[in-house]
C-alpha angles and dihedrals in degrees: 000000000000127000094260092054091047091050090048091052090048091049089052091051091050089051090055104270096123092173088072088071088074090072090053091051092049092049096051105025099100093045092049092048091050091051091048091049091050092053099038100033091208120097095210094049090045092056091050092047091049090057089050090050092058093045090051092044090052091051092045095044093102088063092054112106111227091212089066131075114262098215097071091042094054089043089057091048090049094050094046094044092048092050091049090047090051090052090048089054089051092240090291094129095094093045094049094055126035091188127093125242111289095243088059097040120030118085089202089063110083093203090053091048091053091047091051093045095049101038104020127222094273093055092048090049089050091049089053089055094055119108110267097254092052094040094054091048092051092046093051095045103038106023101032090034095222115161121245092262093054093045089050092050093046093050097037093241136125119258088248091056091051091050089048092050091048090050092049092045092052089052093049091045090050089052093049092048094046091049091047090049093053092045094045 
């Protein structure tokens, strides 16, 4: 669904046609779930958080500016909701599940297979070790394939800050991978 169609669905919701929100959910559901999984690291918690993202997005929709792109806005809602959900859980998500998010683990999941093929397990493991602010920037830019402007908008940063974080993250990742290679 293109941006114009999304904005039309949002306009319909704001005019009272709440059923039009279903198209928005369908268009962004997989992206929102992937973001929630990346933050929460537990597929079950991520599914619950994704539902909460769309409930929150629906409530906040009147604050969305129709002259903006919806993708970065829903990404921000997904990140903030996931972080709040993680705090609500008391950061127990990682302890409750030793497994990785399904899109990074399951060979029966085509998205996960592509992620593994492109990035490799060692790179994904290194990404998971990044500090949160760098990890979320890397996930949005490389895994969600948002451009620098959209990442900046989603995270409330300048483009220069996003580029700086990506540069720092690549350096940290390089260090992790070099250290792992010498230890392995």
